[in-house]
N, C-alpha and C positions, 0 to 999 in steps of 0.2 A: 484791078484781079478782075482774073480768068470766071467767066461768065457761066464757063459748062462746069466749072467746080460746082458751084455752088447749085444747077439745078442736077447734077447727079447728086448731092448729099441729098437735097428733097425728096426726090424721086428711091436712092436709098432707105430714109426711111417714113416712107406709104407704104413699102411692101415688108419693111421690118416692124408695123405697127401691123399691116394684115393680117401676119403671121401669128401677131398675140391671141387676133381679137377672136371674137367667138364662133363667128361666120369661118375660119379658118376648119375651126375644130367642128362646124355641126357638117360643112362640107364634104370635109376627110372621113371621117366618120361613117357618112351615111354612103360614100364608096364603097367604103368597107362591108358596110353591111350589103350594101345592093351583091358586092364577090360571098357575101358570104351567105347569101340566099342561093348563090350561082351554084354554090359547094354545097350548101346543101338539098338543093336536086340535081346534083349529077352523083353524089353520091349515098344520100340516105333516100330523095326519091318514093312516086309512087309505080311499083315493077308493071299495076293489071293497070293505070288508065284511070282510073274508076276515084278518085282522086282530084278534088276540084284544084285544089292551089298544088297541091304538089306535085302533079303528073304536066304545069306548064315550068317552065324555066323560067316566060317573061313575068308570071306573077310571082314565084317564089322571091325574082328578085326585087320585085316591088313591094314587098313583104317584108324584104329585108334588108332594106333603104327606110323606110315607113317606119321598123323597129327601132332603127339606131337613132335615127332624127327624133325620132319623139325620147325617145332617152338616154341618148345627148343632149337635149330640151331640157328636162326634168336634171339632166347633171348638174347641166351651166347654172340651173337657177337654185339648184338648193346649194350649192359652193360659194354661190354667191355674196351669199350670208353672213 
């Protein structure tokens, strides 16, 4: 039997289980939160520059990513029950 076919099926099985894992959801939704934080900065933001969070795109991206991660973790723990 060809060993490369066995190795390919094991590798594909690991990648499929990663996409079903909780880490995939946490990472992907956190990245969506980071993008959402930047979009919030870009479209709404703070025009005067006196707002500590809204005037800095890096802080808004970190805030959006943190909120998305926490909400994802909360939702996954809620639906796990």
